[in-house]
C-alpha positions in Angstrom: -87.3 -44.5 0.0 -85.0 -42.9 -2.4 -85.3 -43.8 -5.8 -82.8 -42.2 -8.2 -83.9 -43.0 -11.9 -81.4 -41.8 -14.6 -82.9 -39.8 -17.0 -80.6 -38.4 -19.4 -78.9 -34.7 -18.8 -81.7 -32.4 -17.6 -80.6 -29.0 -16.3 -78.9 -29.0 -13.3 -81.2 -27.5 -10.7 -84.3 -27.6 -13.0 -85.3 -31.0 -11.1 -84.1 -29.6 -7.8 -81.2 -30.0 -5.6 -78.9 -33.0 -6.7 -77.8 -35.6 -4.9 -75.7 -34.7 -1.7 -73.6 -37.0 -0.1 -71.0 -36.8 2.6 -70.4 -33.3 4.3 -73.9 -31.5 3.8 -73.4 -27.6 4.8 -70.2 -26.4 3.3 -68.0 -23.5 4.2 -68.5 -20.6 1.5 -65.3 -20.0 0.4 -63.8 -16.1 0.7 -65.7 -15.7 4.0 -64.2 -13.8 6.8 -64.8 -16.0 9.7 -66.3 -19.0 10.9 -69.1 -20.2 13.8 -68.6 -23.0 15.8 -71.5 -24.5 13.5 -70.9 -25.8 10.1 -71.1 -23.7 7.2 -69.5 -20.1 7.5 -70.4 -16.9 8.3 -69.8 -14.0 5.3 -69.4 -10.5 7.2 -69.4 -7.1 5.6 -65.9 -5.4 4.6 -66.1 -3.3 7.9 -66.6 -6.7 9.7 -69.6 -5.3 11.4 -73.0 -6.7 12.2 -74.5 -3.4 13.2 -77.6 -3.9 11.1 -79.7 -6.6 13.2 -83.4 -7.4 13.0 -85.3 -7.0 16.0 -88.7 -8.0 17.1 -91.7 -5.3 16.4 -89.9 -4.4 13.2 -90.4 -5.5 9.3 -88.9 -8.8 8.4 -88.2 -9.1 4.9 -87.1 -12.3 2.5 -86.0 -12.5 -0.8 -86.1 -15.4 -2.8 -84.2 -16.0 -6.0 -83.4 -18.9 -8.5 -79.8 -17.6 -10.1 -79.5 -20.4 -12.8 -75.9 -20.4 -11.9 -74.5 -24.1 -12.7 -73.1 -22.7 -16.3 -75.0 -26.1 -17.6 -78.6 -25.0 -18.0 -80.5 -24.1 -20.7 -81.6 -20.8 -18.9 -77.7 -19.9 -18.8 -77.6 -17.5 -21.8 -79.7 -15.4 -20.2 -77.0 -15.3 -16.7 -74.5 -13.3 -19.4 -72.0 -14.3 -16.4 -71.3 -12.2 -14.3 -74.4 -10.0 -14.8 -76.4 -12.2 -12.8 -74.3 -11.7 -9.6 -74.4 -8.2 -10.1 -77.9 -7.8 -10.6 -78.3 -10.0 -7.4 -76.2 -7.8 -5.7 -78.0 -4.6 -7.0 -81.5 -6.0 -6.0 -80.1 -6.9 -2.4 -78.9 -3.6 -1.8 -82.1 -1.8 -2.9 -84.3 -4.1 -1.0 -82.2 -4.7 2.3 -83.9 -7.7 3.1 -83.3 -9.5 6.4 -82.6 -12.7 4.8 -82.0 -14.4 1.4 -83.2 -17.5 0.2 -81.2 -18.8 -3.1 -81.8 -21.8 -5.2 -79.2 -23.2 -8.1 -76.3 -20.8 -6.8 -72.6 -21.4 -6.6 -70.5 -21.5 -3.6 -68.0 -18.7 -5.0 -70.8 -16.7 -6.2 -72.7 -16.8 -2.9 -69.4 -15.8 -1.1 -68.8 -13.0 -3.5 -72.7 -11.6 -2.7 -72.2 -12.1 1.0 -69.1 -10.0 1.1 -70.4 -7.3 -1.2 -73.7 -6.7 0.5 -72.3 -7.7 4.2 -74.4 -10.8 5.1 -73.6 -14.1 6.6 -73.7 -17.3 4.1 -74.6 -20.8 4.5 -74.1 -22.9 1.8 -75.3 -26.5 0.9 -73.1 -28.2 -1.6 -74.9 -30.5 -4.1 -74.0 -33.8 -6.2 -75.4 -34.3 -9.5 -75.6 -37.9 -11.2 -73.1 -39.2 -8.1 -70.8 -36.2 -8.2 -70.7 -33.1 -6.7 -71.3 -30.4 -9.5 -68.8 -27.7 -10.0 -70.1 -24.7 -11.9 -68.6 -24.3 -15.2 -68.4 -21.4 -17.8 -66.4 -19.9 -16.0 -65.1 -22.7 -13.7 -63.5 -21.5 -10.7 -66.7 -20.9 -8.8 -66.8 -23.4 -6.7 -69.8 -26.3 -6.2 -73.3 -26.0 -7.3 -75.8 -25.8 -4.4 -78.6 -23.8 -2.5 -77.7 -20.9 0.0 -79.4 -18.8 3.2 -77.9 -15.5 3.7 -79.0 -13.6 6.9 -78.1 -9.8 8.2 -77.6 -11.5 11.8 -75.0 -14.2 12.5 -76.7 -17.9 12.5 -76.6 -19.7 15.8 -77.3 -23.4 14.2 -77.7 -24.6 10.7 -79.7 -27.9 9.7 -79.1 -29.4 6.2 -80.9 -33.0 5.4 -82.3 -35.0 2.7 -85.6 -35.6 1.7 -86.8 -39.1 2.3 -88.8 -39.7 -1.4 -86.8 -38.8 -4.3 -87.3 -39.3 -7.9 -84.8 -38.6 -11.0 -81.1 -38.3 -10.7 -80.9 -35.4 -8.2 -81.2 -35.7 -4.2 -83.5 -33.2 -2.7 -82.6 -31.3 0.4 -83.7 -28.6 2.9 -81.6 -26.3 4.6 -82.5 -24.3 7.6 -81.1 -21.6 9.7 -81.6 -20.4 13.3 -80.4 -16.9 13.7 -79.6 -15.1 16.7 -83.0 -13.2 16.7 -84.8 -16.4 17.1 -85.9 -16.4 13.7 -85.3 -20.0 11.4 -84.8 -19.0 7.6 -85.3 -22.5 5.8 -85.1 -23.2 1.8 -85.8 -26.2 -0.6 -85.7 -26.9 -4.1 -88.2 -29.7 -5.0 -88.6 -32.3 -7.5 -90.2 -31.0 -10.5 -93.9 -31.9 -11.5 -92.6 -34.0 -15.0 -94.3 -37.6 -15.1 -90.9 -39.1 -13.9 -90.6 -36.5 -11.0 -94.2 -35.8 -10.0 -94.4 -38.4 -7.2 -91.3 -37.1 -5.6 -92.6 -33.7 -5.8 -95.6 -34.4 -4.1 -93.8 -36.5 -1.1 -91.4 -33.8 -0.8 -94.3 -31.1 -0.4 -95.4 -33.2 2.4 -92.6 -33.7 4.2 -91.4 -30.1 4.0 -94.9 -29.1 5.7 -94.1 -31.6 8.3 -90.6 -30.1 9.4 -91.7 -26.5 9.1 -94.3 -27.3 11.7 -91.8 -29.0 14.1 -89.4 -26.0 13.8 -92.6 -23.6 14.4 -93.6 -25.1 17.6 -89.9 -24.0 18.6 -89.7 -20.5 17.0 -90.5 -18.2 14.3 -90.2 -19.7 10.9 -89.8 -18.3 7.3 -89.4 -20.3 4.1 -88.6 -19.3 0.6 -87.7 -21.7 -2.3 -88.5 -22.9 -5.7 -91.1 -25.9 -5.1 -91.8 -26.4 -8.5 -95.2 -26.7 -8.0 -98.4 -24.0 -7.7 -99.8 -25.8 -5.0 -98.5 -24.8 -1.4 -96.6 -27.0 0.8 -97.2 -24.6 3.7 -98.4 -26.5 6.7 -101.3 -25.4 9.1 -100.9 -21.8 10.7 -98.4 -20.6 8.1 -99.4 -18.0 5.6 -98.2 -18.3 1.7 -96.9 -15.7 -0.6 -95.7 -16.7 -4.4 -94.3 -15.2 -7.3 -97.7 -15.7 -9.4 -97.7 -12.1 -11.2 -94.2 -12.7 -12.5 -93.5 -12.8 -16.2 -91.2 -15.9 -15.8 -92.3 -19.5 -14.3 -95.1 -17.6 -12.1 -96.1 -19.3 -9.2 -93.1 -21.8 -8.7 -91.5 -19.8 -6.5 -92.9 -19.6 -2.6 -92.5 -18.0 0.9 -94.2 -19.6 3.8 -94.4 -17.6 7.5 -95.8 -18.3 10.7 -98.4 -16.5 12.6 -95.5 -14.1 14.2 -95.0 -12.5 10.9 -98.1 -10.5 10.6 -99.4 -8.9 7.3 -97.2 -10.6 4.6 -97.2 -8.4 1.5 -95.4 -10.1 -1.3 -93.6 -8.0 -4.5 -92.6 -9.6 -7.6 -89.2 -7.8 -9.0 -88.3 -8.4 -12.4 -84.9 -10.4 -13.5 -83.2 -9.9 -16.6 -80.5 -12.3 -15.8 -82.0 -15.4 -14.9 -85.4 -17.2 -15.8 -86.9 -16.6 -12.7 -88.2 -13.2 -11.1 -87.2 -12.2 -7.8 -89.8 -12.7 -5.1 -89.9 -10.2 -2.1 -92.2 -10.6 0.8 -92.3 -8.2 3.9 -94.0 -9.1 6.8 -94.5 -7.7 10.3 -91.9 -9.3 12.8 -94.4 -9.3 16.1 -92.6 -8.3 19.5 -92.8 -11.5 22.3 -95.6 -11.0 24.3 
């Protein structure tokens, strides 16, 4: 049951993914070619997808909350476009297999994808009943969340949570890659008095959907869950940014057993109010 309560003018994204209606997964502007599924694939400038994740190798996920709406209190730290350049630099340094981005803008996601050679899926959002356009500067498209992968996506699914509190409709986004690894993200309700019930319910729902997907393939999740307790289902491991200097413990990564010996690293971020969570695990070869 969705219960949308106006609570004034909170930071877009600080309450999670805003209300999303209509088209769920949107093309990222500026990408070079589309796929048969909804959304688009951002390619490297050469058009090559030469770098591929393979079974029996290390799989690395990078989780970032970029505070890009232009409306939030943290936006002073962003010093736009410095936050975009910082993200590109960190991606080039770490070479993750996948990225999960919260509080992003579709134009900035497309720019990051082009400059780093990743394929992008973007979830547009609506805030206070309307799609939220990123501002200061404008022209960056709509606000939302994204999954970026080195390899192409075969399928994308994006749905709303059943329980909602506050003024934003929370959603989850999952991408199935050609190496049969699902990469998912979500940005849950906060633990404020208005939204705590939504956070608890969404946490439980997230656990169910991840367990359901894990019955078919390897799954890794990264997101800002706005809580320190894990939402991972049984059989998943959890790694968090608990050692971060900023908002410690709220960004979390979960993975299935095929992703073995996970190790977390927190990378300091200068131009957003969350540090970067980097998790590396060994992707076991199929038996």
